[in-house]
C-alpha atoms as an extended CHARMM CRD file, in Angstrom:
* protein
*
       121  EXT
         1         1  MET       CA            224.3440000000      164.7750000000      110.8440000000  PROA      1               0.0000000000
         2         2  LEU       CA            221.4870000000      166.2100000000      112.7440000000  PROA      2               0.0000000000
         3         3  GLY       CA            221.6810000000      166.0390000000      116.4240000000  PROA      3               0.0000000000
         4         4  GLY       CA            224.4760000000      163.4340000000      116.1700000000  PROA      4               0.0000000000
         5         5  MET       CA            228.0580000000      163.6740000000      117.1260000000  PROA      5               0.0000000000
         6         6  THR       CA            230.5280000000      164.9880000000      114.7440000000  PROA      6               0.0000000000
         7         7  GLU       CA            234.2190000000      164.2780000000      115.7000000000  PROA      7               0.0000000000
         8         8  SER       CA            235.9840000000      167.4350000000      115.7020000000  PROA      8               0.0000000000
         9         9  SER       CA            239.5310000000      166.1310000000      113.9100000000  PROA      9               0.0000000000
        10        10  ALA       CA            237.3580000000      164.6860000000      110.8540000000  PROA      10              0.0000000000
        11        11  LEU       CA            236.3080000000      168.4210000000      110.3930000000  PROA      11              0.0000000000
        12        12  ASP       CA            237.6160000000      169.8630000000      106.8920000000  PROA      12              0.0000000000
        13        13  PRO       CA            240.3840000000      172.5370000000      108.1350000000  PROA      13              0.0000000000
        14        14  GLU       CA            238.0320000000      175.3240000000      107.2390000000  PROA      14              0.0000000000
        15        15  ASP       CA            235.5350000000      174.3410000000      109.5800000000  PROA      15              0.0000000000
        16        16  ARG       CA            237.7130000000      173.4490000000      112.4410000000  PROA      16              0.0000000000
        17        17  LYS       CA            238.9260000000      177.0700000000      112.0510000000  PROA      17              0.0000000000
        18        18  ILE       CA            235.5230000000      178.4080000000      112.4700000000  PROA      18              0.0000000000
        19        19  VAL       CA            235.0640000000      176.3910000000      115.7300000000  PROA      19              0.0000000000
        20        20  THR       CA            237.9380000000      177.5800000000      116.9770000000  PROA      20              0.0000000000
        21        21  LEU       CA            237.2960000000      181.2090000000      116.3100000000  PROA      21              0.0000000000
        22        22  ALA       CA            234.2290000000      180.8670000000      117.9320000000  PROA      22              0.0000000000
        23        23  ARG       CA            235.5260000000      178.7900000000      120.9250000000  PROA      23              0.0000000000
        24        24  SER       CA            238.2880000000      181.8840000000      121.2180000000  PROA      24              0.0000000000
        25        25  ALA       CA            235.5580000000      184.7310000000      121.1570000000  PROA      25              0.0000000000
        26        26  ARG       CA            233.7500000000      183.1590000000      123.8830000000  PROA      26              0.0000000000
        27        27  ALA       CA            236.3530000000      182.8290000000      125.9340000000  PROA      27              0.0000000000
        28        28  ARG       CA            238.4030000000      186.1650000000      125.0440000000  PROA      28              0.0000000000
        29        29  ASN       CA            234.9510000000      187.7500000000      126.0210000000  PROA      29              0.0000000000
        30        30  GLY       CA            233.8310000000      185.9710000000      128.6090000000  PROA      30              0.0000000000
        31        31  VAL       CA            230.3560000000      185.7610000000      127.2480000000  PROA      31              0.0000000000
        32        32  PRO       CA            227.6490000000      182.4490000000      127.2050000000  PROA      32              0.0000000000
        33        33  GLU       CA            228.1250000000      181.9090000000      123.5140000000  PROA      33              0.0000000000
        34        34  GLY       CA            231.2340000000      182.2770000000      120.7550000000  PROA      34              0.0000000000
        35        35  ALA       CA            229.9460000000      182.1510000000      116.9840000000  PROA      35              0.0000000000
        36        36  ALA       CA            231.8980000000      182.4360000000      113.7340000000  PROA      36              0.0000000000
        37        37  VAL       CA            230.5240000000      182.5450000000      110.2300000000  PROA      37              0.0000000000
        38        38  ARG       CA            232.2810000000      181.8050000000      106.7460000000  PROA      38              0.0000000000
        39        39  ASP       CA            231.0820000000      183.6040000000      103.8730000000  PROA      39              0.0000000000
        40        40  ASP       CA            231.0150000000      182.4090000000      100.0650000000  PROA      40              0.0000000000
        41        41  THR       CA            234.6580000000      184.2860000000       99.2950000000  PROA      41              0.0000000000
        42        42  GLY       CA            236.1960000000      182.5490000000      102.8500000000  PROA      42              0.0000000000
        43        43  ARG       CA            236.2750000000      185.5840000000      105.1060000000  PROA      43              0.0000000000
        44        44  THR       CA            234.9870000000      184.8360000000      108.5300000000  PROA      44              0.0000000000
        45        45  TYR       CA            232.8800000000      187.1010000000      111.3030000000  PROA      45              0.0000000000
        46        46  VAL       CA            233.3430000000      186.0750000000      114.5670000000  PROA      46              0.0000000000
        47        47  ALA       CA            231.0390000000      187.4060000000      117.5500000000  PROA      47              0.0000000000
        48        48  GLY       CA            230.1750000000      186.8480000000      121.1940000000  PROA      48              0.0000000000
        49        49  SER       CA            226.5940000000      186.9680000000      122.7720000000  PROA      49              0.0000000000
        50        50  VAL       CA            225.4680000000      190.4430000000      123.2240000000  PROA      50              0.0000000000
        51        51  GLY       CA            224.0790000000      191.5100000000      126.6800000000  PROA      51              0.0000000000
        52        52  LEU       CA            223.1640000000      194.6870000000      127.0680000000  PROA      52              0.0000000000
        53        53  ALA       CA            220.0270000000      196.1700000000      128.7330000000  PROA      53              0.0000000000
        54        54  SER       CA            218.5470000000      197.5490000000      125.2090000000  PROA      54              0.0000000000
        55        55  LEU       CA            219.7410000000      195.1960000000      123.0050000000  PROA      55              0.0000000000
        56        56  ARG       CA            220.4830000000      191.1320000000      123.3140000000  PROA      56              0.0000000000
        57        57  LEU       CA            221.5960000000      188.9170000000      120.6530000000  PROA      57              0.0000000000
        58        58  SER       CA            222.8050000000      185.4880000000      120.5050000000  PROA      58              0.0000000000
        59        59  ALA       CA            226.5650000000      185.0290000000      119.2420000000  PROA      59              0.0000000000
        60        60  LEU       CA            225.2640000000      183.4930000000      115.6050000000  PROA      60              0.0000000000
        61        61  ARG       CA            223.0760000000      186.4470000000      115.0780000000  PROA      61              0.0000000000
        62        62  THR       CA            225.5500000000      188.9580000000      115.9570000000  PROA      62              0.0000000000
        63        63  ALA       CA            227.9790000000      186.6610000000      113.3970000000  PROA      63              0.0000000000
        64        64  VAL       CA            225.4060000000      187.0260000000      110.8030000000  PROA      64              0.0000000000
        65        65  ALA       CA            224.6220000000      190.7570000000      111.1780000000  PROA      65              0.0000000000
        66        66  MET       CA            228.4620000000      191.5310000000      111.2150000000  PROA      66              0.0000000000
        67        67  ALA       CA            228.8980000000      189.3220000000      107.8440000000  PROA      67              0.0000000000
        68        68  VAL       CA            225.6780000000      191.3740000000      106.5330000000  PROA      68              0.0000000000
        69        69  ALA       CA            227.0660000000      194.6160000000      107.2060000000  PROA      69              0.0000000000
        70        70  SER       CA            230.6050000000      193.8980000000      105.6890000000  PROA      70              0.0000000000
        71        71  GLY       CA            228.7870000000      193.1700000000      102.4500000000  PROA      71              0.0000000000
        72        72  ALA       CA            228.5710000000      189.4520000000      102.4910000000  PROA      72              0.0000000000
        73        73  ALA       CA            226.2410000000      187.9590000000       99.6490000000  PROA      73              0.0000000000
        74        74  SER       CA            225.9680000000      184.6330000000      101.3370000000  PROA      74              0.0000000000
        75        75  LEU       CA            227.3440000000      182.0680000000      103.8430000000  PROA      75              0.0000000000
        76        76  GLU       CA            229.3530000000      178.7310000000      103.5330000000  PROA      76              0.0000000000
        77        77  ALA       CA            228.7440000000      177.9200000000      107.0100000000  PROA      77              0.0000000000
        78        78  ALA       CA            228.6480000000      178.5900000000      110.7500000000  PROA      78              0.0000000000
        79        79  ALA       CA            229.8190000000      177.5270000000      114.2540000000  PROA      79              0.0000000000
        80        80  VAL       CA            228.3460000000      178.1870000000      117.7480000000  PROA      80              0.0000000000
        81        81  VAL       CA            230.5210000000      177.5040000000      120.7960000000  PROA      81              0.0000000000
        82        82  SER       CA            227.9550000000      176.9900000000      123.8070000000  PROA      82              0.0000000000
        83        83  ASP       CA            227.0640000000      174.9610000000      126.6410000000  PROA      83              0.0000000000
        84        84  ALA       CA            223.2300000000      174.7730000000      125.5840000000  PROA      84              0.0000000000
        85        85  GLU       CA            222.1020000000      171.2890000000      123.9630000000  PROA      85              0.0000000000
        86        86  SER       CA            220.8760000000      173.3410000000      120.8340000000  PROA      86              0.0000000000
        87        87  VAL       CA            220.6490000000      175.8620000000      118.7020000000  PROA      87              0.0000000000
        88        88  PRO       CA            217.5270000000      177.9590000000      118.7170000000  PROA      88              0.0000000000
        89        89  ALA       CA            215.4870000000      178.3840000000      115.7160000000  PROA      89              0.0000000000
        90        90  GLU       CA            215.5320000000      182.0010000000      115.2240000000  PROA      90              0.0000000000
        91        91  ASP       CA            219.4530000000      181.5870000000      115.0170000000  PROA      91              0.0000000000
        92        92  LEU       CA            218.9910000000      178.8100000000      112.4670000000  PROA      92              0.0000000000
        93        93  ALA       CA            216.4970000000      181.1650000000      110.3650000000  PROA      93              0.0000000000
        94        94  ALA       CA            218.9360000000      184.1720000000      110.4510000000  PROA      94              0.0000000000
        95        95  VAL       CA            221.8000000000      181.9130000000      108.8760000000  PROA      95              0.0000000000
        96        96  ALA       CA            219.0920000000      180.7710000000      106.4610000000  PROA      96              0.0000000000
        97        97  ASP       CA            218.5030000000      184.2150000000      105.3050000000  PROA      97              0.0000000000
        98        98  LEU       CA            222.1770000000      184.8990000000      104.3780000000  PROA      98              0.0000000000
        99        99  GLY       CA            223.2580000000      181.2450000000      103.5340000000  PROA      99              0.0000000000
       100       100  GLY       CA            220.3360000000      179.7850000000      102.3070000000  PROA      100             0.0000000000
       101       101  ALA       CA            218.2720000000      176.5500000000      103.8390000000  PROA      101             0.0000000000
       102       102  GLY       CA            220.9720000000      173.6090000000      103.6620000000  PROA      102             0.0000000000
       103       103  THR       CA            224.0320000000      175.6870000000      105.3380000000  PROA      103             0.0000000000
       104       104  PRO       CA            225.6850000000      173.9760000000      107.8880000000  PROA      104             0.0000000000
       105       105  VAL       CA            225.6640000000      174.8650000000      111.3940000000  PROA      105             0.0000000000
       106       106  LEU       CA            227.9420000000      173.2900000000      114.0640000000  PROA      106             0.0000000000
       107       107  LEU       CA            227.4550000000      173.2380000000      117.4990000000  PROA      107             0.0000000000
       108       108  ALA       CA            230.2490000000      172.9640000000      119.7880000000  PROA      108             0.0000000000
       109       109  SER       CA            231.0010000000      172.4780000000      123.4560000000  PROA      109             0.0000000000
       110       110  PRO       CA            233.5120000000      175.0310000000      125.1910000000  PROA      110             0.0000000000
       111       111  ASP       CA            236.0040000000      172.8210000000      124.7250000000  PROA      111             0.0000000000
       112       112  GLY       CA            235.8300000000      172.7870000000      120.9330000000  PROA      112             0.0000000000
       113       113  THR       CA            233.9700000000      169.0910000000      120.4820000000  PROA      113             0.0000000000
       114       114  VAL       CA            231.2440000000      169.4760000000      117.6920000000  PROA      114             0.0000000000
       115       115  ARG       CA            228.1900000000      167.7340000000      119.2980000000  PROA      115             0.0000000000
       116       116  ALA       CA            226.1400000000      168.2940000000      116.1580000000  PROA      116             0.0000000000
       117       117  THR       CA            226.0060000000      169.7210000000      112.8350000000  PROA      117             0.0000000000
       118       118  LEU       CA            222.6410000000      171.2810000000      111.8920000000  PROA      118             0.0000000000
       119       119  THR       CA            221.1240000000      172.8480000000      108.7720000000  PROA      119             0.0000000000
       120       120  ALA       CA            219.4750000000      176.1760000000      108.2820000000  PROA      120             0.0000000000
       121       121  PRO       CA            216.0210000000      175.5300000000      107.5750000000  PROA      121             0.0000000000
């Protein structure tokens, strides 16, 4: 549901897993965002945001890049844990590049509560 509240406990166990992994990456690395993506074979790729002087990537774009670099052919779902109220269009586009239009992107708060389920354009 675009922009609406989603009850975390109602999530599919595999979706709950990627939210938990994204939350863990954010906390472990002390970064503003954590993200996780699940490919079409069920493998997951987890990343935090990258903030180097010469390279800045959101957590979601980093996770997508990790999936591509590992040979993933497609994505089933993605999750972002952040204080942000939305997911940037560039991040959704990266998910769509690998997962196709309609790939679900879960946006969760730092406590793991899913605030919205968006779809890649």
